[in-house]
C-alpha positions in Angstrom: 0.0 0.0 0.0 1.5 3.3 -1.0 2.2 6.0 1.6 2.4 8.7 -1.0 0.5 11.7 0.5 0.6 13.4 -2.9 -1.7 10.8 -4.4 -4.7 13.1 -4.7 -7.4 10.5 -5.4 -6.9 9.1 -1.9 -6.3 12.3 0.1 -9.2 13.5 2.3 -9.4 16.8 4.2 -7.9 18.8 1.3 -10.5 21.6 1.2 -9.4 25.1 2.1 -10.7 24.9 5.6 -8.9 21.7 6.6 -5.7 21.8 8.6 -4.5 18.3 7.7 -4.3 16.4 4.4 -4.4 12.6 5.2 -4.1 9.8 2.8 -7.0 7.5 3.8 -5.3 4.3 2.5 -2.0 5.1 4.2 -3.8 5.8 7.5 -5.8 2.5 7.3 -2.7 0.5 6.5 -0.2 2.0 9.0 -2.0 3.8 11.9 -0.7 2.5 15.2 1.8 0.2 13.5 4.4 2.2 11.6 5.1 5.9 10.9 3.6 7.5 7.8 3.5 11.1 6.5 0.7 13.5 6.2 0.6 17.2 5.1 -0.7 20.2 7.0 -1.6 23.9 6.7 0.0 25.2 10.0 3.3 26.5 8.7 2.1 30.1 8.8 -0.1 29.9 11.9 0.4 33.0 14.1 0.5 31.1 17.4 3.3 28.9 16.2 5.8 31.7 15.6 8.8 32.2 17.9 7.4 35.4 19.4 4.1 33.7 20.2 5.9 30.7 21.7 8.0 33.0 23.8 4.8 34.5 25.2 3.4 31.0 25.8 6.5 30.0 27.7 5.9 32.8 30.2 2.3 31.6 30.9 3.0 27.9 31.4 4.2 26.4 34.7 8.0 26.3 34.7 8.0 22.5 35.0 6.1 22.3 31.7 8.9 24.1 29.8 11.9 21.7 29.6 15.1 22.5 27.8 18.8 21.6 27.7 21.8 21.4 25.4 20.9 19.7 22.1 24.5 18.6 21.6 24.1 15.3 23.5 24.8 11.6 22.9 21.7 9.9 21.5 21.4 7.6 24.5 21.1 10.5 27.0 18.1 10.2 29.2 15.4 12.8 28.5 15.8 16.1 30.4 19.2 15.2 31.7 21.3 17.0 29.1 23.6 19.7 30.2 22.1 23.1 30.8 23.3 26.0 28.6 23.0 28.7 31.2 20.2 30.4 29.2 16.7 31.0 30.4 13.7 29.6 28.5 13.0 33.0 26.9 16.7 33.5 26.1 16.8 30.0 24.5 13.8 30.7 22.3 15.0 34.2 21.4 18.4 32.9 20.4 17.4 29.5 19.1 19.4 29.7 15.9 22.7 29.7 17.9 21.6 28.4 21.4 22.5 24.8 20.5 19.5 23.7 22.5 16.4 21.4 22.5 13.2 22.6 24.1 9.7 21.1 24.7 6.7 23.1 25.9 4.4 20.5 27.4 0.6 20.5 27.7 0.2 23.7 25.8 -3.5 22.9 25.4 -3.8 24.6 28.8 -3.9 27.8 26.8 -7.3 28.2 25.0 -5.8 29.2 21.7 -3.6 26.1 21.5 -6.4 23.9 22.8 -8.6 25.1 20.0 -5.8 24.4 17.4 -5.1 20.9 18.9 -8.8 20.0 18.9 -9.2 21.1 15.3 -6.3 18.9 14.2 -7.4 15.9 16.3 -11.0 16.2 15.2 -9.8 15.6 11.6 -7.6 12.6 12.8 -10.5 11.1 14.7 -12.5 10.7 11.5 -10.0 8.1 10.5 -8.8 6.7 13.9 -12.2 6.0 15.3 -12.8 3.4 12.6 -9.6 1.5 13.6 -9.2 2.1 17.4 -12.2 3.5 19.1 -12.3 6.0 21.9 -10.0 9.0 21.5 -9.1 10.2 25.1 -6.4 12.3 26.8 -5.8 14.8 24.1 -2.6 16.7 24.6 -0.3 19.1 22.7 3.4 19.9 22.7 5.7 22.3 21.0 9.3 21.4 20.2 11.8 24.1 19.4 15.3 22.9 18.4 18.5 24.5 17.3 20.2 23.5 14.0 21.7 20.0 13.9 20.8 19.2 17.5 19.4 16.0 19.0 16.3 14.8 20.7 17.3 11.9 23.0 16.3 8.2 22.6 12.9 7.6 24.2 9.3 6.2 23.6 6.0 8.0 24.1 2.9 6.4 25.7 0.4 7.7 23.2 -0.2 8.1 19.5 1.0 11.4 18.0 1.1 13.4 14.9 4.3 15.5 14.7 3.6 18.6 12.5 6.7 20.4 11.2 6.0 24.1 11.2 9.5 25.5 10.5 12.8 23.8 9.5 13.3 20.1 9.1 14.2 17.0 11.1 14.8 13.3 10.7 13.3 10.8 13.2 15.0 7.5 13.5 12.5 4.8 14.5 13.7 1.4 15.9 11.5 -1.6 16.1 10.3 -2.3 19.6 10.6 -6.1 19.0 13.6 -6.0 21.4 11.2 -5.2 24.3 10.6 -8.1 26.7 7.7 -8.3 29.2 9.9 -6.9 32.0 11.0 -4.0 29.7 7.3 -3.1 29.0 6.5 -3.4 32.7 9.4 -1.1 33.7 8.3 1.4 31.0 4.7 1.6 32.1 5.6 1.6 35.8 8.8 3.7 35.9 9.0 5.3 32.4 12.4 3.7 31.7 13.5 2.6 28.2 16.2 0.0 27.5 19.5 1.7 26.6 20.2 2.8 23.1 22.6 0.5 21.3 25.1 1.6 18.6 23.7 -1.0 16.2 20.4 0.9 16.1 22.1 3.6 14.0 22.1 1.0 11.2 18.8 -0.7 11.9 16.5 2.3 12.7 14.3 3.5 9.9 14.8 7.3 9.0 11.7 9.5 8.5 12.5 13.0 7.2 9.9 15.8 7.5 10.1 19.4 6.5 7.9 22.5 6.7 4.3 21.6 5.9 4.8 17.9 6.5 3.8 15.7 9.5 4.6 12.3 10.7 2.4 9.8 12.6 4.4 8.3 15.5 2.7 5.2 16.8 2.4 4.6 20.6 5.6 3.2 22.2 8.0 3.1 19.2 11.6 3.8 20.3 13.1 6.7 18.4 15.5 9.7 18.4 15.6 12.8 16.3 18.3 14.8 14.5 17.4 18.4 13.6 18.1 19.8 10.2 20.5 22.7 9.4 17.9 25.4 10.4 16.1 26.1 13.7 13.0 23.9 14.0 9.5 24.3 15.3 7.2 21.3 15.6 3.6 21.1 16.9 2.7 17.6 18.2 -0.9 16.6 18.8 -1.3 13.4 20.8 -4.0 11.1 22.2 -4.6 7.7 23.7 -7.5 5.3 23.0 -9.3 2.9 25.3 -7.1 0.1 24.0 -3.9 2.1 24.6 -5.0 2.9 28.1 -5.9 -0.8 28.8 -2.5 -1.9 27.6 -0.8 0.5 29.9 -2.9 -0.5 32.9 -2.3 -4.3 32.3 1.5 -3.8 32.1 1.5 -1.7 35.2 -0.6 -4.4 36.9 1.9 -7.0 35.8 4.8 -5.0 37.2 3.0 -4.8 40.6 2.3 -8.6 40.6 5.9 -9.4 39.5 7.2 -7.2 42.3 5.1 -9.3 44.7 7.0 -12.4 43.5 4.3 -13.7 41.2 4.6 -14.6 37.5 1.8 -12.6 35.7 0.3 -13.7 32.4 1.8 -11.6 29.6 -0.3 -8.9 28.1 -2.3 -10.1 25.1 -2.2 -13.8 26.0 -5.8 -13.8 27.5 -8.5 -11.2 26.9 -10.3 -12.4 30.0 -7.2 -12.0 32.2 -6.3 -8.6 30.7 -9.9 -7.3 31.2 -9.9 -8.5 34.8 -6.6 -6.7 35.5 -7.8 -3.6 33.8 -11.0 -3.5 35.8 -9.3 -4.3 39.1 -6.5 -1.8 38.9 -8.7 1.0 37.6 -11.0 0.4 40.6 -8.1 0.6 43.0 -6.9 3.8 41.3 -10.3 5.4 41.5 -10.5 4.4 45.2 -7.2 6.0 45.9 -8.3 9.2 44.2 -11.4 9.4 46.4 -9.2 8.8 49.5 -6.8 11.5 48.4 -9.7 13.9 47.8 -11.2 13.2 51.2 -7.8 13.5 52.9 -7.3 16.9 51.3 -10.7 18.1 52.3 -10.1 16.9 55.9 -6.7 18.6 56.1 -7.0 22.1 54.8 -3.4 22.9 55.6 -2.4 20.6 52.8 -2.0 22.7 49.6 -3.9 22.1 46.4 -0.6 21.5 44.6 0.3 18.7 47.1 -3.1 17.1 46.6 -2.6 17.2 42.8 0.8 15.6 43.1 -0.7 12.9 45.2 -3.3 12.1 42.6 -0.8 12.0 39.8 1.4 9.6 41.7 -1.3 6.9 41.2 -1.2 7.1 37.4 -0.3 3.8 35.7 1.2 5.3 32.5 4.5 7.1 32.0 4.7 10.7 31.0 6.0 11.5 27.6 8.5 13.9 26.1 
């Protein structure tokens, strides 16, 4: 099946009001399994310019604006790269020479970015709902990267569409066939990924995108990114589905059981067992949330931020970039 997004007879969403141009056949053949390209009309969007992103960075909580040197070994753990000594605003203002990588997380907290995210994902949902029902946990991220800099080796716990607004980049995607049950459990419980190996430089598949192009990145595919010769801006819209959430819960449940000395049934071996684990662990998680809420109401000296951190600590899925 061709992935050529210029094949006009199979492209949908190509009217002047659409933000995305998606090849229906490519989506059907590859969604959730392997990366494929789309096209988009966001390259000149006013809220995706550097001045607009600078203003956004001032509004977001500091822990939602992550940045470090982009001159790092591929296998560096996310967010652990050397600091450049620049502030977030200075990094963005001098991105051409800052030699930095930055992500602005959960930008949908701002109404303008939420509207743009929803508009994009509504167009994706027309296709995804037929293949994997129940689009949930919509989120959006902005990546800003200096020329020739790296995004470290990692995986993400959701489906994403990476939309290149400025510059170019190449994503190197490694098969996740090297992941064992214990690796999956560690990922969904702790957020850790097996170390990058030098051999992956030869085995990973490169996917190059430039201004006006986008790339579907399936859930939990290991990858790293090398930026092109110009500063880059990318807008990433992400989501999970009921099946993606169920998988995360089951692996987290298996991690819990293995830590208790048991040998849990692998995910996917039994629909009945997976469903039971999903139900049981979601029930426990809901009960913990209720307990935390009651505890916070009963102890007014405890801050709202502390209560929020307590609730997040019970999540069964890792955070993403």
